[in-house]
Structure formats: structure tokens, C-alpha cells
Backbone as a chain_set.jsonl record, in Angstrom:
{"seq": "MMADKVMTRDELAKYNGQAGQPAYVAVEGVIYDVSANPAWQGGRHHGNLAGQDLTDVLLEKSPHGKRVLKDLPVVGRLAE", "coords": {"N": [[-4.593, 5.543, 471.602], [-6.051, 8.135, 473.435], [-9.182, 8.432, 475.158], [-9.96, 11.047, 475.455], [-9.148, 12.39, 473.278], [-9.443, 14.766, 470.691], [-10.784, 14.998, 467.505], [-10.756, 16.315, 464.201], [-13.092, 16.408, 461.448], [-11.657, 15.832, 459.145], [-9.42, 14.497, 460.189], [-10.699, 12.263, 461.32], [-11.575, 11.028, 458.977], [-9.332, 9.706, 458.049], [-9.272, 7.339, 459.393], [-10.462, 4.953, 458.152], [-10.579, 2.233, 457.927], [-9.202, 1.111, 455.854], [-6.253, -0.023, 454.096], [-4.781, -0.965, 456.318], [-5.46, 0.798, 458.336], [-7.183, 1.646, 461.393], [-10.765, 1.383, 461.934], [-12.948, 3.914, 462.467], [-15.912, 5.474, 463.677], [-18.115, 8.257, 464.054], [-20.641, 9.229, 466.337], [-23.09, 11.321, 467.419], [-21.094, 13.118, 468.243], [-19.228, 11.545, 469.582], [-16.461, 9.408, 469.155], [-16.088, 6.193, 467.973], [-14.388, 3.029, 467.979], [-14.671, 0.752, 465.527], [-13.254, -1.298, 464.516], [-12.773, -3.978, 465.404], [-15.192, -5.154, 465.113], [-16.899, -7.585, 463.393], [-18.865, -6.961, 461.507], [-18.014, -4.664, 460.349], [-16.006, -5.206, 458.553], [-13.28, -4.395, 456.529], [-13.887, -1.72, 456.675], [-16.484, -1.072, 455.962], [-20.056, -1.143, 456.262], [-23.096, -2.268, 455.527], [-23.258, -0.438, 453.343], [-22.402, 1.89, 454.546], [-19.605, 3.911, 455.383], [-16.583, 3.694, 457.239], [-14.809, 6.204, 459.136], [-16.36, 8.415, 459.135], [-18.963, 10.717, 460.228], [-21.665, 9.221, 461.466], [-24.076, 9.829, 462.637], [-26.71, 10.672, 461.755], [-27.431, 8.512, 460.096], [-27.363, 6.331, 461.893], [-29.258, 7.07, 463.842], [-31.588, 7.535, 462.378], [-31.957, 5.609, 460.344], [-30.979, 3.106, 461.021], [-31.704, -0.213, 462.061], [-31.007, -1.128, 464.565], [-30.261, 1.013, 466.132], [-28.803, 3.131, 468.707], [-28.006, 1.24, 470.564], [-26.031, -0.562, 469.811], [-23.658, 0.696, 470.205], [-22.785, 0.594, 472.814], [-20.945, -1.418, 473.488], [-18.658, -0.8, 472.149], [-15.284, 0.426, 471.889], [-14.504, 3.696, 473.012], [-12.787, 6.237, 471.421], [-12.366, 8.903, 471.282], [-13.487, 12.298, 470.7], [-15.481, 14.204, 468.432], [-14.448, 17.177, 466.902], [-16.112, 20.304, 467.135]], "CA": [[-5.196, 6.861, 471.609], [-6.837, 8.341, 474.647], [-10.589, 8.73, 474.907], [-10.198, 12.487, 475.464], [-8.607, 12.919, 472.02], [-10.401, 15.477, 469.853], [-10.434, 14.885, 466.089], [-11.56, 17.026, 463.208], [-13.678, 15.487, 460.461], [-10.575, 15.411, 458.249], [-8.637, 13.479, 460.9], [-11.547, 11.076, 461.41], [-11.639, 10.407, 457.648], [-8.146, 8.852, 457.862], [-9.528, 6.06, 460.07], [-11.528, 4.4, 457.313], [-10.501, 0.775, 457.876], [-8.502, 0.719, 454.633], [-4.78, 0.006, 454.098], [-4.256, -1.2, 457.656], [-5.923, 1.79, 459.305], [-8.364, 1.262, 462.164], [-12.045, 1.905, 461.446], [-13.636, 4.711, 463.472], [-17.108, 6.215, 463.275], [-18.593, 9.208, 465.056], [-22.083, 9.301, 466.55], [-23.398, 12.36, 468.411], [-19.862, 13.735, 468.716], [-18.333, 10.565, 470.199], [-15.819, 8.57, 468.143], [-16.006, 4.789, 468.377], [-13.542, 2.139, 467.181], [-15.457, -0.397, 465.064], [-12.298, -2.181, 463.835], [-12.883, -5.382, 465.819], [-16.545, -5.632, 464.842], [-16.902, -8.282, 462.095], [-19.794, -6.316, 460.577], [-17.312, -3.535, 459.739], [-14.863, -5.729, 457.804], [-12.869, -3.542, 455.415], [-14.332, -0.344, 456.861], [-17.831, -0.875, 455.393], [-21.153, -1.864, 456.91], [-24.373, -1.955, 454.862], [-23.135, 0.764, 452.52], [-21.832, 2.998, 455.308], [-18.154, 3.859, 455.414], [-15.894, 4.167, 458.436], [-14.129, 7.474, 458.945], [-17.384, 9.446, 458.957], [-19.978, 10.936, 461.254], [-22.842, 8.448, 461.062], [-25.17, 10.141, 463.557], [-28.016, 10.642, 461.083], [-27.689, 7.143, 459.631], [-27.646, 5.457, 463.03], [-30.474, 7.466, 464.552], [-32.773, 7.588, 461.526], [-32.12, 4.505, 459.398], [-30.475, 1.841, 461.541], [-32.693, -0.989, 462.806], [-30.558, -1.402, 465.938], [-30.089, 2.259, 466.864], [-27.589, 3.385, 469.477], [-27.646, 0.177, 471.512], [-24.82, -1.258, 469.36], [-22.482, 1.474, 470.577], [-22.393, 0.407, 474.216], [-19.824, -2.343, 473.629], [-17.529, -0.353, 471.331], [-14.343, 1.327, 472.565], [-14.533, 5.12, 472.685], [-11.413, 6.679, 471.192], [-12.269, 10.352, 471.354], [-14.693, 13.019, 470.334], [-15.396, 14.969, 467.195], [-14.379, 18.629, 467.083], [-17.322, 20.982, 466.644]], "C": [[-6.075, 6.981, 472.851], [-8.25, 8.777, 474.297], [-10.876, 10.23, 474.918], [-9.605, 13.172, 474.232], [-9.728, 13.592, 471.234], [-9.905, 15.404, 468.415], [-11.339, 15.773, 465.253], [-12.175, 15.981, 462.281], [-12.614, 14.982, 459.491], [-9.708, 14.341, 458.9], [-9.423, 12.175, 460.995], [-11.55, 10.317, 460.087], [-10.454, 9.484, 457.376], [-8.357, 7.459, 458.454], [-10.703, 5.361, 459.394], [-11.479, 2.88, 457.187], [-9.797, 0.245, 456.638], [-6.988, 0.776, 454.858], [-4.197, -0.098, 455.503], [-4.672, -0.192, 458.711], [-7.069, 1.218, 460.135], [-9.612, 1.901, 461.558], [-12.763, 2.603, 462.596], [-14.885, 5.325, 462.86], [-17.499, 7.155, 464.412], [-20.115, 9.16, 465.112], [-22.318, 10.283, 467.697], [-22.134, 12.914, 469.057], [-18.868, 12.802, 469.372], [-17.772, 9.667, 469.098], [-15.595, 7.178, 468.712], [-15.092, 4.019, 467.43], [-14.364, 0.906, 466.822], [-14.568, -1.456, 464.403], [-12.495, -3.654, 464.151], [-14.264, -5.972, 465.553], [-16.583, -6.283, 463.461], [-17.83, -7.645, 461.062], [-19.141, -5.147, 459.835], [-16.048, -3.969, 459.0], [-14.534, -4.809, 456.628], [-13.367, -2.113, 455.505], [-15.69, -0.025, 456.263], [-18.852, -1.693, 456.176], [-22.456, -1.395, 456.271], [-24.323, -0.633, 454.096], [-22.602, 1.985, 453.241], [-20.328, 2.807, 455.394], [-17.618, 4.367, 456.739], [-15.176, 5.476, 458.102], [-15.092, 8.639, 458.792], [-18.25, 9.597, 460.204], [-21.257, 10.255, 460.768], [-24.045, 8.69, 461.977], [-26.528, 10.006, 462.879], [-28.392, 9.237, 460.644], [-28.114, 6.265, 460.803], [-28.978, 5.8, 463.694], [-31.731, 7.375, 463.696], [-33.011, 6.345, 460.682], [-31.726, 3.14, 459.939], [-31.553, 1.09, 462.321], [-32.297, -1.21, 464.269], [-30.325, -0.143, 466.752], [-28.796, 2.323, 467.651], [-27.165, 2.236, 470.378], [-26.377, -0.567, 471.103], [-23.552, -0.542, 469.799], [-21.946, 1.129, 471.955], [-21.187, -0.5, 474.409], [-18.589, -1.922, 472.835], [-16.596, 0.553, 472.127], [-14.515, 2.768, 472.075], [-13.086, 5.581, 472.544], [-11.266, 8.193, 471.241], [-13.589, 11.011, 471.046], [-14.417, 13.892, 469.122], [-15.38, 16.46, 467.51], [-15.625, 19.266, 466.488], [-16.985, 21.998, 465.575]], "O": [[-6.751, 6.032, 473.249], [-8.482, 9.412, 473.268], [-11.929, 10.652, 474.439], [-9.568, 14.4, 474.161], [-10.829, 13.052, 471.125], [-8.745, 15.709, 468.136], [-12.518, 15.957, 465.554], [-11.812, 14.806, 462.332], [-12.663, 13.829, 459.063], [-9.303, 13.384, 458.24], [-8.868, 11.099, 460.772], [-11.529, 9.086, 460.083], [-10.561, 8.572, 456.556], [-7.687, 6.507, 458.054], [-11.778, 5.199, 459.972], [-12.251, 2.298, 456.425], [-9.8, -0.963, 456.401], [-6.505, 1.529, 455.703], [-3.237, 0.595, 455.838], [-4.276, -0.316, 459.87], [-7.843, 0.398, 459.641], [-9.52, 2.842, 460.769], [-13.141, 1.965, 463.579], [-14.913, 5.653, 461.674], [-17.242, 6.874, 465.582], [-20.789, 9.063, 464.086], [-21.808, 10.097, 468.803], [-22.098, 13.153, 470.264], [-17.757, 13.225, 469.693], [-18.506, 9.219, 468.218], [-15.001, 7.004, 469.775], [-15.026, 4.312, 466.237], [-14.715, 0.111, 467.693], [-15.074, -2.402, 463.8], [-12.396, -4.495, 463.258], [-14.474, -7.169, 465.751], [-16.329, -5.614, 462.459], [-17.598, -7.782, 459.861], [-19.655, -4.693, 458.813], [-15.12, -3.176, 458.841], [-15.41, -4.484, 455.826], [-13.284, -1.365, 454.531], [-16.027, 1.143, 456.072], [-18.557, -2.777, 456.679], [-22.866, -0.25, 456.459], [-25.238, 0.186, 454.193], [-22.372, 3.019, 452.612], [-19.837, 1.68, 455.47], [-18.124, 5.341, 457.296], [-14.966, 5.805, 456.935], [-14.696, 9.726, 458.371], [-18.27, 8.745, 461.092], [-21.852, 10.672, 459.775], [-24.931, 7.841, 462.076], [-27.403, 9.299, 463.38], [-29.539, 8.818, 460.801], [-29.107, 5.542, 460.717], [-29.737, 4.904, 464.063], [-32.824, 7.162, 464.223], [-34.156, 6.05, 460.337], [-32.105, 2.118, 459.366], [-32.242, 1.683, 463.151], [-33.158, -1.451, 465.114], [-30.2, -0.23, 467.974], [-27.815, 1.66, 467.314], [-26.055, 2.259, 470.909], [-25.709, -1.148, 471.958], [-22.471, -1.131, 469.763], [-20.767, 1.351, 472.232], [-20.472, -0.363, 475.402], [-17.578, -2.624, 472.851], [-17.051, 1.354, 472.943], [-14.653, 3.017, 470.878], [-12.261, 5.349, 473.429], [-10.147, 8.705, 471.24], [-14.653, 10.397, 471.114], [-13.278, 14.261, 468.835], [-16.198, 16.946, 468.291], [-16.13, 18.818, 465.458], [-17.879, 22.661, 465.05]]}, "num_chains": 1, "name": "protein.A"}
């Protein structure tokens, strides 16, 4: 998938890390592939699920904030 791909929230929801699907999350409109990150095994990380916009969770509740995103592949952006 190209990084300029635009996905709706419904399309993003399909990439939940379940049943062989990759695990994607959106933050501030950018969609990241978290599939290779061991912390996202099975599409879950500390109660958060892949296939969702996690902007609020990452910016308000995450101890590591946005710095964890810098090493993740960008796969597209979320449609407004």
C-alpha cells in the first residue's frame, strides 16, 4: 500500500491485526502499520485495539506520546 492511500474509518477498521490482517492505527490523520511491533501482538496494546483512530489515547493517556510513531511505517492517511 502506498503512503498516499486515503482510508475511511470503516476501511481502517478492517486492519485490526486479527485473522491474518495487518494492524494499523491512526494518529492525527496519519495511518501507521504497527504489525511488526511486538507490543501490538494480536492487534492489541494495553487495552487499545488496532484498526482505530487512537489520537486521543496517544496524546492524552500514553506515557510515551508521539515519539513511538517515528519508527513506524506510514501506510496512508485517514479521510476527514
